[in-house]
BAFI-3210 file (N, C-alpha, C; in Angstrom, 3 decimals, decimal comma, padded with zeros to 6 digits):
// residues 72
n [1|2|3|4|5|6|7|8|9|10|11|12|13|14|15|16|17|18|19|20|21|22|23|24|25|26|27|28|29|30|31|32|33|34|35|36|37|38|39|40|41|42|43|44|45|46|47|48|49|50|51|52|53|54|55|56|57|58|59|60|61|62|63|64|65|66|67|68|69|70|71|72]
n.u [000,816|001,995|003,778|001,714|000,749|003,245|003,467|001,172|001,539|003,914|002,923|001,319|002,999|004,355|002,515|002,281|004,031|002,572|001,450|-001,223|-002,839|-005,160|-004,747|-002,260|-003,067|-004,941|-003,283|-001,666|-003,646|-004,462|-002,013|-001,804|-004,263|-003,199|-001,425|001,065|001,949|002,723|004,929|007,235|007,021|007,388|009,600|009,146|006,693|007,345|008,671|006,579|005,700|005,726|003,920|002,597|-000,268|-002,828|-004,434|-003,081|-000,909|-002,149|-003,101|-000,965|000,442|-001,470|-001,176|001,708|001,840|000,401|001,780|004,617|004,321|003,755|006,597|007,577]
n.v [-001,071|001,052|001,866|002,111|004,641|006,142|006,306|007,869|010,392|010,911|011,088|013,366|015,414|015,454|016,686|019,038|020,414|020,452|022,419|023,316|025,428|024,784|022,254|022,157|023,605|022,104|019,812|020,805|021,313|018,614|017,407|018,641|017,878|015,114|015,549|014,517|012,500|013,746|015,303|015,332|016,634|019,453|021,097|020,945|022,448|024,774|025,952|026,918|029,261|031,547|031,534|032,180|032,086|033,238|031,584|029,132|029,877|030,564|028,133|026,822|028,136|027,440|024,604|024,472|025,908|024,106|021,573|022,255|022,563|020,201|019,308|020,729]
n.w [-000,021|000,699|-001,484|-003,384|-002,394|-002,626|-005,405|-006,209|-004,788|-006,295|-008,871|-008,718|-007,844|-010,408|-011,970|-011,184|-012,944|-015,071|-018,205|-017,922|-015,960|-014,094|-013,751|-012,292|-009,907|-009,064|-008,543|-006,456|-004,231|-004,002|-002,981|-000,797|000,788|001,395|003,352|005,701|003,872|001,882|002,109|000,825|-001,553|-000,967|-001,872|-004,696|-004,763|-003,780|-005,860|-007,328|-006,111|-007,237|-009,610|-012,514|-012,497|-010,385|-009,011|-008,660|-007,317|-004,793|-004,031|-003,791|-001,555|000,525|000,550|001,130|003,674|005,221|004,719|005,564|008,271|008,989|009,115|010,881]
ca.u [-000,134|002,783|003,960|000,725|000,821|004,033|003,467|000,125|002,333|005,112|002,094|000,749|004,254|004,637|001,401|002,689|004,694|001,812|001,086|-002,510|-002,930|-006,141|-003,834|-001,074|-003,884|-005,609|-002,398|-001,170|-004,549|-004,519|-001,156|-002,253|-004,928|-002,562|-000,503|002,278|002,521|003,091|005,960|008,218|006,365|007,491|010,468|008,518|005,511|008,074|008,929|005,456|005,205|005,755|003,377|001,939|-001,758|-003,328|-005,071|-002,262|-000,176|-002,859|-003,183|000,478|000,622|-002,022|-000,469|002,970|001,203|-000,187|003,208|005,522|003,747|004,036|007,858|008,455]
ca.v [-000,071|002,342|002,132|002,960|006,145|007,030|006,647|008,860|011,452|011,137|011,542|014,495|016,273|015,581|017,618|020,758|020,929|020,752|023,754|023,677|026,194|023,977|020,942|022,511|023,902|020,780|018,715|021,411|021,165|017,222|017,178|019,312|016,838|014,139|015,752|013,799|011,629|014,635|016,272|015,109|017,578|020,747|021,489|021,060|023,234|026,115|026,489|027,560|030,569|032,786|030,940|033,151|032,060|033,411|030,275|028,193|030,540|030,601|026,786|026,155|028,489|026,781|023,365|024,806|026,260|022,720|020,438|022,813|022,473|018,674|018,848|021,661]
ca.w [-000,014|000,818|-002,774|-004,170|-002,304|-003,131|-006,662|-006,036|-004,729|-007,446|-010,022|-008,304|-008,278|-012,077|-012,455|-010,718|-013,879|-016,311|-018,639|-017,420|-014,563|-013,354|-013,269|-011,281|-008,999|-008,362|-007,804|-005,096|-003,557|-003,568|-002,063|000,720|001,421|001,645|004,696|005,975|002,820|000,846|002,641|-000,202|-002,552|-000,643|-003,073|-006,174|-004,639|-003,575|-007,260|-007,878|-005,354|-008,107|-010,708|-013,231|-012,184|-008,986|-008,396|-008,420|-005,997|-003,555|-003,454|-003,410|-000,298|001,428|000,779|001,816|005,127|006,155|004,809|006,321|009,738|009,340|009,163|011,969]
c.u [000,850|003,478|003,043|000,834|001,894|004,156|002,379|000,870|003,276|004,046|001,614|001,933|004,455|003,471|001,422|003,234|003,897|001,485|-000,256|-002,541|-004,061|-005,491|-002,899|-002,071|-004,272|-004,529|-001,853|-002,306|-004,752|-003,303|-001,227|-003,033|-004,449|-001,624|000,710|002,748|002,889|004,345|006,897|008,158|006,852|008,530|009,874|007,295|006,171|008,266|007,799|004,938|005,125|005,182|002,693|000,321|-001,940|-003,602|-004,146|-001,254|-000,954|-002,830|-002,104|000,797|-000,250|-001,746|000,807|002,681|000,880|001,267|004,056|005,530|003,888|005,420|008,539|008,394]
c.v [001,188|002,737|002,764|004,511|006,806|007,191|007,581|010,229|012,058|011,815|013,304|015,544|016,207|016,700|018,898|021,264|021,116|022,118|024,368|024,011|025,418|022,866|021,137|022,861|022,807|019,917|019,580|021,199|019,557|016,797|017,708|018,191|015,580|014,022|015,151|012,997|012,461|015,516|016,389|016,264|019,015|021,461|021,733|022,361|024,714|026,817|027,239|028,607|031,599|032,403|032,185|033,083|032,223|032,394|029,200|028,806|030,364|029,244|026,182|026,868|027,854|025,423|023,462|024,907|024,900|022,016|020,953|022,428|021,010|018,599|019,693|021,039]
c.w [-000,112|-000,594|-003,661|-003,788|-002,681|-004,731|-007,186|-005,878|-005,799|-008,729|-009,981|-008,321|-009,592|-012,515|-012,127|-011,810|-015,206|-016,746|-018,265|-016,042|-013,699|-012,763|-012,299|-009,914|-008,314|-007,759|-006,622|-003,993|-002,870|-002,587|-000,859|001,478|001,957|002,797|004,452|004,753|001,897|001,034|001,334|-001,325|-002,152|-001,563|-004,267|-005,816|-004,398|-004,773|-007,877|-007,230|-006,145|-009,403|-011,222|-013,012|-010,662|-008,244|-007,921|-007,040|-004,889|-003,085|-002,935|-001,739|000,583|001,688|001,466|003,182|005,832|006,069|005,538|007,856|010,023|009,591|010,326|013,266]
res [m|r|e|i|r|d|l|l|i|t|k|l|i|e|r|l|s|y|d|d|p|l|a|r|r|n|a|a|g|a|l|r|l|h|g|d|r|a|v|s|a|i|p|a|l|e|k|l|l|n|d|e|n|k|g|v|r|q|e|v|r|r|a|l|d|l|l|c|s|k|v|a]
***
């Protein structure tokens, strides 16, 4: 089961680099919902803090707020 979760997180991290801003925003939101399992996504999320799309930036901040609190 752990491998499936890791694969899911990996796929969501990949979606953070998609051209479609909706895909990037949704991936960030999904990573936020996975909490502890998604802390490995923090570096990829940080790269999107200056994304051209406001919705992506907002969701990335929400995800980072939660995920960074899990590692603090």
